[in-house]
N, C-alpha and C positions, 0 to 999 in steps of 0.2 A: 559558225554553222549553228543551226536550230535543229533540234531533234523532235520530230512529232511522234508520239507513241500512243497507241490506242490498245485497249484491252482485247479487241478482236476486230476483224475486218468488217463486221457489221457496223462498227462505228465509223466506217470510211465516209458515208455520206455527210456526216457532221464534220469530221476532221479535214476533209478535203478543202473545206473553205479556208482553213489555215494555210494549207499547201498552195492554193491559188494565190492568196495574198502574198506569201513569201515569194513565189515565183514572179508575181507582178513587181515586187520590190527588188528583185534580183538578189535575193538572199539565199545562199546555199542551204539546203536542209536535207535531212534523211527522213524516212518514214518507215516505222515498224509496228508490228503488233506484238505486245508482250502482255502477259496476264499476271497480276499479283498473286492470284490464287492458283493458276494452272502452271505457270512457269516461274516460280519465285526465285529459283537460282539464277535464271537468266536475267530477271529484272534486277537482282543484286549486282550481277556482274556488269550489267549495262550502266547502272548508276555509278558504280565504283570506277568504271573505265571511261565514262563520257568525257570528262575534261581532258584526258590524255589523247582523245581523238579529236580535239579542237571544237567539241560542242560548247557553246557559250550559254545557251538558254534551252530548257526542255519544256515542251508543251505536251501534257499528258491528259488524255481524255479517257473518261470511265463512267460507266452507268452503274446502277443498282448499288452494290456495296462501295464502289468507287474508291478502293484502296490504292489503286495504282499511283496517283500523284503523291500521296503521302509516303508510300514505300520508297519511291524514287527519291523524294527529298530527304529521307532518312539516310540515304546512301551517298549523298553528294552535297558539295557546297555550292553548286551551280543553282541559279534561279529556276524554280519549277513553277509553271503556270498550269493550273488544273482547269479542265473543261468538263463540267458535269453534263452528262449525256442523258437526254430524256428517255426514261424507260418507265419504271413503276413510279407512281406518285407524281407524275409530270416532271420528273427530274429533281424534285425537292430532295428526295432521299440522297441522291448523288451529291447535290450541292452541299447539303449538311455535312456529309461524310468528308468532302474535300475541305471545307472551311473550318472544321472543328479539329485542327491540329494541336498537338501538345506544344508547350513552350519550347523553342529551340528548333522546331521543324516546320518553318513556314511554308505554305503553298499559297501563291497568289491565285485568286479564283475569279474567273469570269462568270457570266450568267449561263444559264442552261442552254446547251448547244452553241455557246459563243466562241467557237473556234476561230472566227475571223478576228474577233477582239483580242483573243489570245495572241494571234500572230501579230497584230498591230502593237500590242504591248511588248512582245518580244522585239519587234523591230525598234521601238522607242528605246528599249534597253540598249540595243546594239548601236543606235545611232549616237548615243553619247560619246562614242569614240570613232565615229565614222561620219565625216562631214557630207559626203556624197549621199550616203543613206538618209541623213538628216534632211537634205534638200529634196530627196524623193518623197519622203513622208510629209514634208511641208506642202508639196505640190499635190499630194493625195488629199490632205486635209482641206486644201483650197478647193479641190474638186468637189468635195462634200458640200461646201458653202454654195458653189455654183449651182449644184442640183436643186437646192432650195430656192435660190433666187430665181431660176428658171421655172420651178413649179409655181411660185408666186405670180410670176408674170402671166403664166398660163391660166391661173385661177382668176386673175383680174379680167380675163376675157369671158369667163363664164357669167352668163346674165341670168338673173331671177328678178322677178318683179319688185321684190322688197329688198333686194341686196343693195347695200349702200356703198360698197367699195368696188 
């Protein structure tokens, strides 16, 4: 199971991209709002108990101070993927807060608002021990290729006077 955690429900428009991808890949997940600053005891309990609840990967999204992914990573040995959420400074502040973790407390970090990539990374981790999931991911990646092949075929039909292809 994957756990999607966000600092508040205002992060849902970003984090739901992770939920949609996990749903598409048929990966069980939970989704909760926890704040490193407003509910620190609950975050600590969540991190400490996640593995016992069959969570295998945690996706944590946070903006501004963006402490949530790091605080969770400090309390568990499960992999944590941080999603910096665009707020102030176009999300650069959140990204820097998430990637600048001290030695021993890693947090994998995707791009600003990159919840879908976080879900793909989580799925790739889980697919290491799940052949069926690995096959679904392979099909997904092939579909990305097909979109570009189709786009190029459509571009070939676009005509300009000096276009040579």
